[in-house]
C-alpha positions as CSV (number, residue, x, y, z in Angstrom):
1,M,-55.4,-30.9,13.5
2,V,-53.6,-28.4,11.7
3,Y,-54.7,-25.6,8.8
4,V,-52.9,-24.4,6.2
5,T,-53.3,-22.0,3.2
6,G,-52.2,-19.9,0.8
7,M,-51.6,-20.6,-2.9
8,S,-50.6,-23.1,-5.6
9,C,-49.2,-22.6,-8.9
10,T,-49.8,-26.3,-9.9
11,G,-52.0,-28.6,-10.8
12,D,-50.8,-32.0,-8.4
13,F,-50.9,-30.2,-5.6
14,P,-52.9,-33.4,-3.3
15,V,-56.8,-33.0,-2.5
16,T,-58.8,-35.0,-0.9
17,A,-61.9,-37.0,-2.5
18,G,-64.7,-34.4,-1.3
19,A,-63.1,-31.2,-1.9
20,F,-65.1,-28.2,-3.2
21,E,-62.5,-27.6,-5.9
22,P,-60.2,-30.9,-6.7
23,Q,-58.8,-29.4,-9.6
24,N,-56.5,-25.5,-9.9
25,L,-58.8,-24.1,-12.1
26,D,-56.7,-21.3,-12.1
27,A,-53.5,-23.4,-13.9
28,E,-55.8,-25.0,-16.3
29,I,-57.3,-22.1,-17.6
30,T,-55.3,-19.3,-17.6
31,G,-51.6,-21.0,-16.1
32,E,-52.5,-18.9,-13.0
33,C,-52.1,-19.9,-9.2
34,T,-55.1,-20.4,-7.1
35,A,-55.6,-20.2,-3.1
36,F,-55.8,-23.7,-1.5
37,L,-57.2,-24.7,2.4
38,T,-55.3,-28.3,4.0
39,K,-56.4,-29.7,6.7
40,M,-54.2,-32.2,8.3
41,N,-53.2,-34.7,11.2
42,P,-50.0,-33.7,13.1
43,A,-49.5,-37.4,13.7
44,P,-46.6,-37.8,11.3
45,N,-47.0,-39.8,8.4
46,T,-51.3,-39.9,8.2
47,P,-53.1,-38.6,5.2
48,L,-54.5,-35.3,4.6
49,F,-57.8,-35.5,6.2
50,Y,-59.1,-32.7,3.9
51,S,-57.7,-30.8,1.3
52,T,-59.3,-28.5,-1.7
53,F,-58.9,-25.3,-3.8
54,L,-60.3,-22.7,-3.9
55,G,-60.7,-20.0,-6.6
56,G,-62.0,-19.4,-10.0
57,T,-60.2,-19.2,-13.4
58,G,-58.5,-15.7,-13.0
59,N,-58.0,-14.0,-16.3
60,G,-54.5,-14.6,-17.7
61,D,-53.3,-10.8,-17.4
62,A,-49.4,-10.1,-16.7
63,G,-49.2,-7.4,-14.9
64,D,-52.1,-9.7,-12.2
65,Y,-48.2,-11.6,-11.8
66,F,-50.3,-14.9,-12.7
67,Y,-52.1,-15.1,-9.6
68,G,-56.1,-15.4,-10.0
69,E,-56.5,-16.1,-5.8
70,E,-54.2,-16.1,-2.8
71,A,-55.4,-16.6,0.7
72,Y,-53.6,-14.6,2.8
73,G,-56.1,-15.5,7.0
74,L,-57.4,-18.6,8.1
75,A,-59.2,-18.8,11.3
76,L,-61.3,-20.8,13.4
77,D,-64.4,-20.8,15.2
78,P,-65.5,-23.1,17.8
79,S,-67.6,-25.3,16.6
80,G,-64.4,-25.7,13.8
81,N,-65.5,-23.7,10.9
82,V,-62.9,-22.0,9.1
83,Y,-62.4,-18.8,7.4
84,L,-60.0,-17.9,5.1
85,A,-59.1,-14.5,3.7
86,G,-57.6,-13.2,0.7
87,F,-57.8,-12.0,-3.2
88,T,-58.7,-12.8,-6.4
89,V,-59.2,-11.6,-10.2
90,S,-61.6,-14.3,-11.0
91,V,-64.7,-13.2,-12.9
92,D,-66.2,-16.4,-11.7
93,F,-64.6,-16.8,-8.5
94,P,-67.2,-19.0,-6.4
95,T,-70.2,-17.2,-4.2
96,T,-73.7,-17.6,-2.1
97,A,-76.5,-16.3,-2.1
98,G,-76.6,-13.6,-0.4
99,V,-73.5,-13.2,0.2
100,Y,-72.5,-8.8,0.3
101,V,-70.9,-9.2,-3.1
102,T,-71.7,-12.1,-5.9
103,A,-69.0,-11.0,-8.2
104,F,-65.2,-9.6,-8.6
105,D,-66.1,-6.0,-10.8
106,G,-61.9,-5.5,-11.0
107,P,-60.4,-3.7,-12.1
108,S,-57.0,-4.7,-9.8
109,Q,-57.8,-7.2,-7.1
110,G,-61.1,-8.0,-5.2
111,A,-60.8,-9.3,-1.2
112,F,-62.4,-12.3,-0.6
113,V,-63.7,-14.2,2.7
114,T,-64.8,-17.9,2.3
115,E,-66.8,-20.2,5.4
116,F,-66.3,-24.2,5.2
117,N,-68.4,-26.3,6.9
118,G,-65.8,-27.9,9.5
119,S,-68.5,-31.2,9.3
120,E,-68.3,-31.6,5.6
121,M,-64.3,-31.0,5.8
122,K,-64.1,-35.0,5.8
123,S,-65.0,-37.7,2.3
124,L,-67.8,-37.6,0.7
125,P,-68.8,-39.2,-1.8
126,V,-68.5,-37.2,-5.4
127,P,-71.9,-37.2,-6.4
128,T,-71.6,-37.1,-10.8
129,V,-72.9,-34.2,-12.6
130,T,-74.4,-33.8,-16.3
131,L,-74.7,-30.9,-18.7
132,T,-77.4,-30.4,-21.6
133,S,-78.2,-27.8,-23.5
134,S,-81.2,-27.2,-25.4
135,A,-80.2,-27.1,-29.0
136,D,-76.4,-28.6,-30.6
137,S,-75.8,-25.2,-32.3
138,V,-77.2,-21.5,-31.4
139,Q,-77.5,-18.6,-33.5
140,F,-75.6,-15.6,-31.8
141,G,-77.8,-13.3,-30.1
142,Q,-80.3,-16.4,-29.8
143,P,-81.4,-17.6,-26.6
144,V,-80.4,-22.2,-25.5
145,T,-80.9,-23.1,-22.1
146,F,-78.0,-25.4,-20.1
147,T,-79.4,-28.1,-17.9
148,A,-77.2,-29.2,-15.2
149,T,-78.4,-33.1,-13.6
150,V,-76.6,-34.2,-10.5
151,N,-77.2,-38.2,-9.1
152,P,-76.1,-39.6,-6.5
153,A,-73.0,-42.1,-6.1
154,S,-74.9,-44.4,-4.2
155,G,-78.7,-44.7,-3.0
156,S,-81.9,-42.6,-4.5
157,I,-81.6,-39.7,-2.5
158,A,-81.0,-36.5,-4.9
159,P,-78.7,-34.3,-3.8
160,T,-79.7,-31.1,-2.6
161,G,-77.1,-27.3,-2.6
162,T,-76.7,-25.1,-5.7
163,I,-75.3,-24.9,-9.1
164,G,-72.5,-22.4,-10.4
165,F,-73.5,-21.8,-14.1
166,D,-70.2,-20.3,-16.6
167,F,-69.3,-19.7,-19.6
168,F,-66.3,-18.4,-21.9
169,Q,-67.2,-15.1,-22.7
170,R,-65.8,-11.1,-23.3
171,E,-65.3,-9.9,-19.7
172,S,-66.0,-6.2,-19.8
173,S,-65.2,-6.0,-15.9
174,D,-61.3,-7.8,-16.3
175,D,-57.9,-5.7,-16.4
176,E,-58.4,-5.2,-19.8
177,G,-62.2,-5.0,-20.7
178,S,-63.5,-7.2,-23.3
179,Q,-60.6,-10.0,-23.6
180,F,-62.3,-13.7,-23.7
181,G,-62.8,-15.7,-19.8
182,F,-65.2,-17.8,-18.1
183,G,-67.1,-15.3,-17.1
184,P,-69.3,-14.6,-13.6
185,W,-71.4,-17.1,-11.7
186,T,-74.8,-17.8,-12.4
187,T,-76.2,-19.6,-9.0
188,V,-79.5,-22.0,-9.2
189,A,-80.9,-23.5,-7.0
190,L,-81.9,-27.7,-7.3
191,D,-85.1,-28.9,-7.6
192,G,-86.0,-32.0,-5.9
193,S,-84.9,-34.4,-9.0
194,G,-81.4,-32.7,-8.3
195,R,-81.5,-30.8,-11.9
196,A,-80.9,-27.0,-12.4
197,S,-81.7,-24.7,-15.5
198,F,-80.0,-21.8,-16.9
199,T,-80.8,-19.7,-20.1
200,T,-78.5,-17.2,-22.0
201,S,-78.4,-14.8,-24.8
202,S,-74.9,-13.9,-23.9
203,L,-72.3,-16.8,-25.6
204,D,-70.3,-15.3,-28.5
205,A,-67.6,-17.3,-29.1
206,R,-68.6,-20.1,-32.1
207,Q,-66.8,-22.8,-29.4
208,T,-68.5,-21.9,-26.4
209,A,-67.2,-23.9,-23.2
210,V,-69.4,-23.9,-20.3
211,N,-68.9,-25.7,-16.7
212,A,-71.8,-26.2,-14.6
213,F,-70.1,-26.7,-10.4
214,Y,-72.6,-29.0,-8.0
215,L,-71.2,-26.9,-5.0
216,G,-72.0,-30.1,-1.8
217,D,-74.5,-30.6,0.5
218,A,-74.0,-32.6,3.8
219,S,-73.9,-36.4,2.0
220,N,-72.2,-34.7,-1.4
221,A,-69.0,-34.2,-2.1
222,P,-68.4,-31.2,-4.8
223,A,-68.5,-32.0,-8.6
224,M,-68.7,-30.0,-12.4
225,G,-69.8,-31.3,-15.2
226,T,-68.9,-29.1,-18.5
227,L,-70.2,-29.3,-22.4
228,T,-68.9,-27.1,-25.3
229,Q,-71.7,-25.1,-26.8
230,A,-71.6,-24.9,-30.8
231,L,-72.1,-21.1,-31.8
232,T,-72.9,-19.6,-35.6
233,Y,-72.4,-16.1,-36.5
234,I,-76.0,-14.3,-37.8
235,P,-75.6,-14.1,-41.8
236,T,-74.2,-11.1,-43.4
237,T,-74.6,-9.4,-47.2
238,T,-72.3,-7.2,-48.8
239,T,-72.7,-5.1,-51.4
240,V,-70.6,-2.6,-53.1
241,T,-71.4,0.2,-55.5
242,S,-69.3,2.7,-57.4
243,S,-70.3,6.5,-57.7
244,T,-69.6,6.3,-61.7
245,N,-67.9,4.1,-64.3
246,N,-67.1,4.0,-68.3
247,V,-65.1,7.2,-67.3
248,P,-61.5,8.8,-68.7
249,Y,-58.2,7.4,-66.2
250,G,-57.7,10.1,-63.6
251,T,-61.5,10.3,-62.6
252,N,-61.7,10.2,-58.8
253,I,-64.3,7.5,-57.8
254,T,-66.4,6.5,-54.7
255,F,-67.5,2.9,-53.7
256,T,-69.9,2.4,-50.9
257,I,-70.3,-0.6,-49.1
258,T,-73.2,-1.6,-47.5
259,V,-72.9,-5.0,-44.9
260,I,-76.6,-6.0,-43.1
261,D,-77.7,-9.2,-41.2
262,Q,-80.1,-11.5,-42.7
263,Y,-82.8,-9.9,-40.0
264,G,-81.6,-6.3,-42.4
265,K,-79.8,-4.8,-39.3
266,P,-76.3,-3.2,-40.1
267,A,-73.2,-5.0,-39.2
268,Q,-71.0,-4.6,-36.9
269,G,-66.7,-4.2,-38.2
270,F,-65.1,-3.1,-40.9
271,V,-63.9,-4.5,-44.6
272,L,-60.5,-4.7,-46.5
273,S,-61.2,-3.3,-49.7
274,G,-59.6,-2.8,-53.1
275,Y,-58.7,-4.3,-56.3
276,G,-55.8,-7.2,-57.7
277,N,-53.5,-7.2,-54.4
278,L,-54.0,-3.5,-53.1
279,G,-56.4,-3.0,-50.7
280,S,-57.2,-0.6,-47.5
281,I,-58.9,-1.0,-44.4
282,V,-62.4,0.5,-44.3
283,T,-64.3,0.5,-41.0
284,L,-68.1,0.6,-40.8
285,D,-70.3,3.4,-39.1
286,N,-73.3,2.6,-37.1
287,N,-75.2,1.9,-40.6
288,G,-72.7,-0.3,-41.4
289,Q,-71.4,1.3,-44.4
290,G,-68.3,2.9,-45.3
291,T,-66.4,4.1,-48.4
292,W,-63.6,5.1,-49.9
293,S,-61.9,7.0,-53.1
294,D,-59.7,6.2,-55.4
295,S,-58.2,8.8,-58.8
296,L,-56.1,5.9,-60.6
297,L,-57.6,2.8,-61.4
298,P,-55.5,1.3,-64.1
299,V,-57.1,1.5,-67.6
300,G,-60.0,-1.6,-69.1
301,T,-62.5,-3.3,-66.1
302,T,-61.3,-3.4,-62.9
303,T,-62.7,-5.9,-59.7
304,I,-63.1,-3.7,-56.6
305,F,-63.7,-6.4,-53.6
306,A,-65.0,-5.9,-50.6
307,N,-64.3,-8.3,-47.4
308,F,-66.1,-7.9,-43.8
309,M,-65.1,-9.0,-41.0
310,G,-67.7,-8.7,-38.0
311,Y,-66.2,-7.9,-34.3
312,T,-69.0,-10.4,-32.8
313,G,-71.4,-12.5,-34.2
314,D,-72.2,-11.3,-37.8
315,A,-70.5,-13.6,-39.8
316,Q,-68.2,-12.6,-42.8
317,S,-69.0,-11.6,-46.2
318,S,-67.5,-10.6,-49.9
319,G,-69.1,-8.5,-52.7
320,T,-67.5,-7.7,-56.0
321,V,-68.8,-4.0,-58.0
322,N,-66.5,-4.1,-62.2
323,V,-66.1,-0.2,-63.2
324,T,-64.2,0.6,-66.2
325,I,-61.5,3.4,-66.6
326,T,-61.2,4.2,-70.8
327,A,-57.3,4.8,-71.8
328,L,-56.2,8.6,-72.7
329,G,-54.5,7.1,-76.0
330,A,-51.6,5.3,-77.3
331,T,-48.2,5.4,-75.6
332,P,-45.8,6.8,-77.5
333,D,-43.0,4.2,-78.9
334,P,-40.1,3.5,-77.4
335,T,-36.4,4.6,-78.1
336,L,-33.1,3.4,-77.0
337,T,-29.8,5.5,-77.3
338,P,-27.6,5.0,-78.6
339,P,-29.8,4.1,-81.6
340,A,-29.4,0.4,-83.0
341,G,-26.4,0.0,-85.6
342,T,-23.0,-2.0,-85.3
343,Y,-20.4,-0.8,-83.0
344,T,-17.1,-1.9,-81.8
345,A,-17.5,-1.1,-78.1
346,A,-19.2,-2.4,-75.5
347,Q,-22.9,0.1,-75.6
348,Q,-24.9,1.4,-72.7
349,L,-28.4,1.7,-73.7
350,T,-30.7,4.4,-71.7
351,L,-34.8,3.7,-72.6
352,G,-36.4,6.7,-73.5
353,D,-40.4,7.8,-74.7
354,A,-42.1,10.8,-75.4
355,N,-44.0,10.2,-72.1
356,S,-41.9,10.2,-69.5
357,A,-43.9,8.3,-67.5
358,A,-44.1,4.9,-69.0
359,M,-42.2,2.1,-68.2
360,V,-40.4,0.2,-71.0
361,Y,-40.9,-3.3,-71.5
362,F,-38.1,-5.5,-73.2
363,T,-37.0,-9.0,-74.1
364,T,-34.0,-10.5,-75.8
365,D,-34.9,-13.6,-75.8
366,G,-37.3,-13.0,-79.5
367,T,-40.2,-13.3,-77.6
368,T,-43.4,-10.0,-77.6
369,P,-42.8,-8.5,-74.5
370,V,-46.0,-8.4,-72.2
371,P,-46.7,-5.4,-69.6
372,G,-46.2,-6.1,-66.0
373,V,-44.8,-9.3,-66.6
374,S,-41.1,-9.0,-68.9
375,A,-38.8,-7.0,-67.3
376,G,-39.5,-3.3,-67.0
377,L,-37.4,-0.2,-66.1
378,P,-38.6,3.6,-66.1
379,T,-37.0,6.2,-69.2
380,G,-34.7,7.2,-68.2
381,F,-32.9,3.8,-66.2
382,T,-29.9,2.1,-69.2
383,I,-29.2,-1.2,-70.0
384,G,-25.9,-2.2,-70.9
385,V,-24.4,-4.5,-73.5
386,T,-21.4,-6.3,-74.2
387,A,-22.6,-8.7,-76.9
388,S,-24.9,-9.0,-79.8
389,E,-27.9,-8.8,-79.0
390,V,-31.9,-8.1,-80.4
391,F,-34.2,-6.1,-78.1
392,K,-37.8,-6.2,-78.7
393,L,-39.5,-3.3,-76.2
394,V,-43.0,-2.3,-75.3
395,A,-43.6,1.2,-73.6
396,V,-46.8,1.6,-71.5
397,A,-47.7,4.9,-69.5
398,P,-50.7,5.8,-66.8
399,G,-53.6,6.1,-68.0
400,Y,-52.8,5.2,-71.8
401,L,-52.6,2.3,-73.9
402,P,-49.5,0.0,-74.3
403,S,-47.1,1.1,-77.5
404,N,-46.7,-0.9,-80.2
405,V,-44.0,-3.0,-80.4
406,V,-40.6,-1.8,-81.5
407,S,-37.1,-3.9,-82.2
408,A,-33.2,-2.8,-82.1
409,A,-31.0,-4.9,-83.0
410,Y,-27.7,-4.5,-81.9
411,T,-24.4,-5.8,-83.1
412,I,-21.3,-5.5,-80.6
413,N,-17.8,-6.3,-82.3
414,L,-15.6,-5.9,-79.6
415,A,-11.7,-4.8,-81.0
416,T,-8.8,-7.9,-79.6
417,P,-7.1,-6.3,-76.0
418,S,-4.1,-4.5,-76.5
419,F,-1.1,-1.8,-75.4
420,T,0.7,0.9,-77.0
421,T,2.5,4.3,-76.0
422,G,0.6,6.3,-73.8
423,S,1.1,10.3,-72.6
424,G,4.4,11.1,-71.8
425,A,6.7,9.1,-73.5
426,T,9.7,10.8,-74.7
427,T,10.4,10.2,-78.7
428,A,13.9,12.7,-79.2
429,M,17.1,12.5,-76.9
430,T,20.7,14.3,-78.1
431,V,23.7,12.9,-75.7
432,T,27.5,13.4,-75.5
433,R,28.6,10.2,-76.2
434,G,30.8,9.5,-72.7
435,S,28.4,11.2,-70.9
436,S,26.3,10.0,-68.3
437,S,24.1,13.3,-68.3
438,G,21.2,13.7,-70.1
439,D,20.7,10.4,-70.9
440,T,17.8,9.6,-69.9
441,G,14.1,9.1,-71.4
442,T,10.9,7.3,-70.3
443,V,8.3,4.7,-72.0
444,S,5.1,5.1,-70.9
445,V,2.3,1.8,-71.5
446,V,-1.7,1.7,-72.1
447,G,-4.1,-0.5,-72.2
448,T,-6.3,-0.7,-75.1
449,N,-9.8,-2.2,-74.8
450,G,-9.6,-3.2,-71.9
451,F,-6.4,-5.1,-71.4
452,A,-4.8,-6.3,-68.4
453,G,-1.9,-7.5,-67.7
454,T,1.5,-7.9,-67.5
455,V,4.2,-6.3,-70.5
456,S,7.4,-7.0,-70.8
457,L,9.9,-4.7,-72.6
458,T,13.5,-5.0,-74.6
459,C,15.0,-2.2,-77.0
460,S,17.1,-1.5,-79.4
461,V,19.2,0.9,-81.2
462,T,19.7,1.0,-85.0
463,S,20.8,3.5,-87.8
464,A,21.7,4.7,-91.3
465,M,25.3,5.2,-91.1
466,T,27.6,2.4,-91.1
467,V,28.8,1.7,-87.3
468,S,30.6,-1.0,-87.1
469,V,31.6,-0.8,-83.0
470,Y,30.9,1.3,-80.2
471,M,27.6,1.4,-81.2
472,P,24.7,3.0,-78.7
473,T,22.7,0.6,-76.4
474,C,19.5,1.2,-74.4
475,T,18.4,-1.0,-71.1
476,L,14.6,-0.1,-69.6
477,T,14.1,-0.1,-65.9
478,P,12.0,-1.4,-64.6
479,A,11.8,-4.3,-67.7
480,S,8.1,-4.8,-67.0
481,L,4.9,-3.2,-66.5
482,S,1.8,-4.0,-64.8
483,I,-0.7,-2.5,-66.9
484,I,-4.8,-2.6,-65.9
485,G,-6.2,-0.9,-68.6
486,P,-5.8,3.3,-70.1
487,M,-4.1,3.8,-66.7
488,A,0.0,5.1,-67.7
489,Q,2.9,3.1,-66.5
490,T,6.4,3.9,-67.4
491,S,10.1,2.4,-67.2
492,T,12.8,4.8,-67.9
493,L,15.2,4.1,-70.8
494,T,19.2,4.7,-70.4
495,V,21.0,5.7,-73.3
496,N,24.7,4.4,-73.4
497,T,27.6,5.6,-75.9
498,T,31.4,5.4,-75.6
499,A,33.5,8.4,-76.3
500,A,36.9,8.9,-77.8
501,S,39.7,8.0,-76.3
502,S,43.0,10.6,-76.0
503,A,45.4,9.1,-78.5
504,Q,42.9,8.6,-81.2
505,N,41.9,12.2,-80.2
506,R,46.0,13.6,-80.6
507,T,46.4,11.7,-84.3
508,E,43.0,13.9,-85.6
509,R,44.7,16.6,-84.5
510,L,48.2,16.0,-86.1
511,F,46.5,15.5,-89.4
512,R,44.3,19.0,-89.7
513,S,47.8,20.3,-88.1
514,L,49.6,19.1,-91.0
515,T,46.8,20.8,-93.9
516,G,47.9,24.0,-94.7
517,G,51.5,26.0,-94.9
518,T,53.1,22.5,-93.3
519,L,51.9,20.0,-96.0
520,L,52.8,22.9,-98.5
521,A,56.2,23.3,-96.9
522,L,56.6,19.7,-97.3
523,V,55.7,19.7,-100.9
524,F,58.0,21.9,-101.7
525,F,60.7,20.7,-100.0
526,F,60.2,17.4,-102.3
527,G,59.8,19.5,-105.3
528,G,62.9,22.1,-105.3
529,F,65.2,20.0,-104.1
530,R,65.2,16.4,-105.2
531,R,68.1,17.4,-107.8
532,H,70.7,18.4,-106.0
533,R,70.1,16.1,-102.7
534,P,71.0,11.5,-102.2
535,R,67.2,9.9,-101.9
536,W,67.8,9.0,-98.4
537,T,68.7,12.7,-97.7
538,I,65.5,13.8,-98.1
539,L,63.6,11.3,-96.7
540,G,65.5,11.4,-93.5
541,L,64.8,15.1,-93.5
542,F,60.8,14.3,-93.9
543,A,60.9,12.2,-90.8
544,L,62.4,14.5,-89.1
545,I,59.7,16.9,-89.5
546,L,57.1,14.9,-89.1
547,T,58.4,13.1,-85.5
548,A,59.2,16.9,-84.0
549,G,55.5,17.3,-85.2
550,I,54.0,14.9,-83.3
551,T,56.1,15.4,-80.8
552,G,55.7,18.8,-79.9
553,C,51.6,18.4,-80.1
554,G,51.1,16.4,-76.6
555,D,53.0,13.9,-74.7
556,G,52.0,11.0,-76.2
557,T,49.7,9.6,-74.1
558,A,47.3,6.4,-75.1
559,S,44.2,6.5,-74.4
560,G,44.5,3.7,-70.7
561,S,48.0,4.4,-71.0
562,G,50.0,6.9,-68.5
563,N,52.7,9.4,-70.3
564,G,53.8,6.5,-72.3
565,G,54.1,7.4,-75.3
566,G,51.9,5.1,-77.2
567,A,49.7,6.2,-80.0
568,T,46.7,3.6,-80.0
569,G,42.9,4.5,-79.1
570,S,39.4,3.9,-79.3
571,T,36.9,5.6,-81.7
572,G,34.4,6.0,-79.4
573,T,30.3,6.0,-80.7
574,P,30.4,7.4,-83.8
575,I,28.2,11.1,-84.0
576,G,25.5,11.3,-85.2
577,S,21.6,10.2,-86.1
578,Y,20.1,6.6,-84.7
579,S,16.1,4.7,-83.5
580,I,15.6,3.4,-81.1
581,T,13.0,0.7,-80.5
582,V,10.8,0.3,-77.2
583,T,8.8,-3.3,-78.2
584,G,6.3,-4.5,-75.6
585,V,5.5,-8.0,-75.8
586,S,2.3,-10.0,-73.1
587,G,1.4,-13.7,-73.7
588,S,0.7,-14.0,-77.8
589,L,0.3,-9.9,-78.4
590,T,3.7,-8.0,-79.4
591,S,3.3,-4.2,-80.0
592,T,5.5,-1.7,-80.1
593,V,5.5,0.6,-77.4
594,G,8.7,3.4,-78.0
595,T,10.3,5.4,-80.8
596,V,13.1,7.3,-80.3
597,A,14.9,9.8,-82.2
598,L,18.6,9.6,-80.9
599,T,21.3,12.3,-82.1
600,V,24.7,11.3,-80.3
601,Q,27.3,14.8,-80.3
């Protein structure tokens, strides 16, 4: 025969009929691994002779690497008995009467040595284990008796041996202490009728799983029976009292909570106590009491609640008490700044109240504002108004009654967005005709009333003088501006003029030279000699003098000519005063964005 031992972490590891533990209790209860022992025939393709799990239910502690049990060593004696050695962390690891240590007591790992009777390591009939309770439901702390009855698979001979009882409880001996798990085994010998009973008052879970393991004998394989025992917690009563009542706002009040069970004993646990959706945790002392205080309870009657939650065995309960807080007075009426009225621009309204701690609640749909329900803001906060609205407001300060409801109507007549002349614009220019120096100015445009868009620019020149030719002209660079609000954008205004030509200038000088002595001489000549000379002689002499005067003033060059003798030319832009108007267009909007007084010299 071949004997194998080790550790299995599955529930479907192969076991044989009559196995000491046909189930992997660790895997089923806590998800951990357990030890196994297998006896097999070395011949191939032969069934297992004997195979069983060995262990308790573990403790579910990840610090144990999910090992409930593991067997490290195996030995045989001459009689064929098998000895296993390993470790366990299960407080309900199966033990027999009279052993050195009856249960694992932590905190880390406990060694075990288990002997398997070689004569019993064979397929045996599996008996039936029936487990019953003395009560369908038992109150916490009260005794309950469990009875296991083992009936043979066949025949009438009652099985012998022992029953191991354990149940789901708080395990004070495991790694973490006070965690729920199956507790230590309590072994009880079967009587002559195959029955064994166990009485306990230590149940602490409302639905307690109870196991009865039959360890088997020479004629019967091990078997197990289970049941779930209902447990009720002890009823409790929670009372709340206040140190004072019907007092002004701001008075400190202490609340005392007392919880006792139906037997008059102080309950142990904690209480969630408070009012509305506000609360705090209060831990009860050994007398079942706890206290808390508050000096900011709201004005009016407030219900104080206390919800008790017990640690173990005590049922939940609740209690309340009403306290009345009187107001310190009425809250002053709220204000809005600027006040109600008609405005041509959007407004930022500032909430105010003579009591700076007040909260202001308001509506704009005509309904009456309700403190704590309607929209509310502290004093000093602002509300933007871009259209006509009617506000209704009420203010409430801590410890005070609500103010009167006040109304404020705002009419907002917003001006049409447009554009106009901005800062830095040129308003006057003086240019020398034909010169390219000093002939530029600045056009500045800004938006008004929130205008944003593209403005196309044009300019025109006018004059009070009668000017038929060579009128000044103007250009704009760029010819369009992108305007966003009051930020000024600029374009360069250029004025174009025409200079007078040189021939025209000589003619003007000639006539200027004919004033005075020359003209007088001519007049004298005509007047003094007309009776003594023929008429043609006089005219010829005048032409000669005029020609000599012209040639004496220059070389005869005309505008656009070389040194030829042409007498034609341009008068140029007339000297004088002009007005330049700059017009902006954006969609349907047209506006004068610049006027420049122009002087041409």
